[in-house]
N, C-alpha and C positions, 0 to 999 in steps of 0.2 A: 966678532969672535964667537958669539953664541951660535950663529948659523953654522959655523964649522963644527961645533960640538954636536949639533943636531944631526948634521949630515954624516958625521963620523959614526955616531951611534947607530943610525939607520943602516949605513954601509957595512959596518962590522957585523951587525945582526944578520943582514942579508947574506954576506959572504960566508959566515960560519954556518948558517943554516943550509947553504948550498954545499959546503964541504962535507957535512954529515949526511947529505943525500935526502933532505926533506922534500916533499912534494910542494907544488906551487902554493896551495892553500895554507899549508903549514908554515912555509917561509913568510907569507904575507902576515899571518897571525903573529909570528915571532917578531917581525919588524915593528908592528903596531904595539905589541906588548912591551918590547924593550923601550921604545920611546916614551910610552905613557908611564911605565914604572920608574924609569930614570927621573922623570919630571916630578912625580909624586914623592919619591924617596929624597930627592934633593931639597924639596920644600920642607919635608918633615925633619930632616937633619938640620937644616939651616935655622928653622924656627923653634927647634926643641929647647925648652928651658933648661934641660940637663946638659946641653952641649955648649951653645953660644949665648942663649938668652938675649938675643938682640934681633929684632925683626928686620933691621936693615940688611942683615947678612942674607936674608931670604930673597932679596930683590933679584939677584942674578938667577936664582932658581926659578922664580916666578916668570922672569923673562924667557928662560929656557922653556918652561912649560907652555907659554903662549906660542913661542916659535915652533915647538914640537907639534902643537895642535895644527898650526898652519901647514907644516910639512906633511903630517899624517893625512889631513883632509885632502891635500893636493895629491898625495900618493893614492888614496882610495878613489878620488875622482878620476885619476889617470887610468886606474885599473878598470873602473866601470866603463870609461870611454872606449878602452881597447876591447873590452868584452861586449860592448854594445848594449849595456844595461842602462836602466833609468834609475 
């Protein structure tokens, strides 16, 4: 289930940035930022003592954050490979 969430977040970010006419670099930046901010926000909300006050609730958010890092590193690696960069 987490993989679907990660891929949906990245896909929606990419799609909306295309719809508004952003250039390639801006789209890539949006995709990376959306992924990282969603992960950080989920962990912050889940572990907040003012909201849930239970660290176990943060486990799905932490898993999401780990998966998002894998997806984003893969994404950046694919971009570099296509561009022929090191």
